[in-house]
N, C-alpha and C positions, 0 to 999 in steps of 0.2 A: 629815579636814577639808581643804579646798583652801586652802593657806596664801596663794595668790595673791588670794583673794577672802575677806576677813575676814567672819565671820558666816555664811557659807554652809556647807552640809554636802554630802557626797557619799554616795549610797547605796552601802553595802558589804556588808550582810548582813541577814538577817531572824531575829530571835530570837522564841521563844515568849513573849509578854507578857501572856497573859490574866490573870494574878495580879500583874503588876508594879505597884508603887506609883508615884505620880506622879514623885517625885524621881529614881527609877531610870530611868524612862522618859525623863525630860528628859535625863539624863546620856548615855544611850545614843543618843537621837536627835540630840544634839549631835555624836556620833561617826559619825553617818550611818546608824544602825540603822533600817531601814524599818519593822520591826515595832514598835519603840518609838514611832515617829511615829504609827503607826496607832493605838497604845494611847492617845496623847495626844488624837488626834481623837475616839476613842470616849468619852474622859472628858469633853471640853469642846465637842463639835460642837453639842449641843442648846442650851447656853447662849448660844454665839456666834450661833447661828441666831436665838434669841429676841431678842437684842440687835439683830441686823440687821433683823429683822421690825418691831420697835418703831420703828426709826429711819426705815425706808422705807415701811412699811405695805403691802407687796406680797409675797406669798409666793414668787413666782417670782424676783423680784429679790433677795429675802433668801436664797434658796438659792444664787443665783449669788455673792452677796457673801460668804456663808459659805465657799464653795469658794476664792474669791479670798483670803479672810483666812487660810486654812490653807495656801494656796500661799505667801503672804507669810511665814507662820510658818515653813515649811520653809526659806525663804531666809534667814530672820533668827534662828532659834533658837540659833545659835552666839552671838549677842550677848546672850543672856539671862544675867545674872550673879547672880540671886538677891537682888537689892537690894530687890525688892518680891515680893509673892505672884505666882506664875506666872499665876494666873487674872486678876489685875489688869493684869499686863503684856500678856497676850493680849487682854484686853478693849480696852486702849488701842490695840493694834495693829489690832483689828477696827474700832474707831471711826474710825481714820485711813483705813482702806480704804474705809469707807462714805463718809466725807466727801469723799475724793479723787474717788470716783465721782459723787457729787452735784455736786461742782464743775464736772464736765464737762458737765452739763446746762445748756442755755442758758436754759431756761424754768423758773420755779419759782412755785408758787402764792403764796408769801409771801417777800418779800425781807427779809433780816435788816437791810438798811440803809434801811428805809422811813423816812418822816419822822416821827420821834418825838424827844422831848426826852431827849437822853442823860443829862441829870441828873435825869430824872423819878424821884422816890422813891415813887411811887404804887403800887409793886409789893407793898404789903401789909407786914405786920410781918416784921422780920427773924427768921430761925430758923436753927438749926444744920443743916448738911448731914445728911440722913439721918432728921431728925426728921419725924414724920408731919404732913401737912397735915390738920388736924382736919376740914375741910370735905369731904376726899376719902376719909375712912375711916369705918368703922362701919356704914354702911347699904348699901354696895354690895360685891358679891364681886368676886373677881379677874377673872372672865371679863368681867363688865360694864365694869370698869375698863379691861381690855385693849382691848375694842372700842371704848371711848370714845377712848383714846389713838390708835388706828388712824384715827379720824375727824378728828383734828387736821390742819390745814394742815401741810405738810412742815417749814416753818421752826419753827412752834410745837413741833411734835412732836420734832424734833431736840434743841432746847434743853431741853425738858421731860425727855426721856429721859437726856440727859447730866447734867443737874443733879439731878433728883429721883430717877432710877432709878440711875444710875451714880455719883453722888456727886462730879461735877466742879464746881470753883468757877468763878465767872463770869469770872475773868480767864483760866482755862484754856480755857473755852468760847470766849472772844473770840479766843484765839490759834489754836484748832483751826478756827474758822469764819470767820476774817478779818472779824470785826465788833468794834465797840466794847463795853466792859463794860456801858455803858448800854443799848445795844440788846439784849444778852443778857438783862439784867434785864427789859427791857420785853417781849421775846418770852416769857420765862417767866411774867410776870405775865398776859399775854394768854392763854397756854396754860392756866394754872390756871383763869382765868375761863371760857374756852370749855369746859374739862372739867367745871366745876361745872354749866354750862348742860346739857351732854350728859347728866351723871349725874342732874340733877334731872328731865329728860325721862324717863330710864329709870325713875326712882323712880315718877314719875306714871303711866307705862305699867303698871308692876307693880301699883301700888295699883288701877288700873282693872280690871286682869285679876282681882285678888283679889275685888273687889267683884262683877264679873260672875260669877265662880265661886260666890261666896256666894249670889248671887241664883238661880243655876241649881239649886244644891243645896237652897235653901229652897223652890223651887216643886215639888220631887218629892214 
């Protein structure tokens, strides 16, 4: 490790890591082992890509952001101290990479600081982080839900993914996205409402298709 730059690693060697567990891969990667870093990439790249895709809704952007996240990981893996799960630490790093990229964009479909009442408590009943939203579960499969999330405006999608998918609290989201806690709550409420509309449209379409299929089979 380069002592003049804390947290960075220097490539020194390549180890056969095909069967290496995560903890050992992290330890060796912090010492600059390129093979260990590649092992970490293989273990986590799909989940990091899925996170980026949910947040930006564009496959090409998500691929670029995934690469950026792992470049950042290569620079900062030496700072990981095991105080949280590595996947949690990596996902937070990836979220920061995505948000930094989004901040550079001068135009956005939805502003987090739009004119809303920051004390508005109309965001529905309080619930524990990670608890299922009953109106978004049960009748819709994962594929349709993912498609609906991709259709959300960027501001709504980012807050929804951070809160309902990644488990961030509103005060954390406010700090990450430079907005108030009230606006984070408002964006989440609007995201959920829009998701319900999109999923209800999907259910109607599926019901219509089933009726048409039933009519077709009945006329044979």
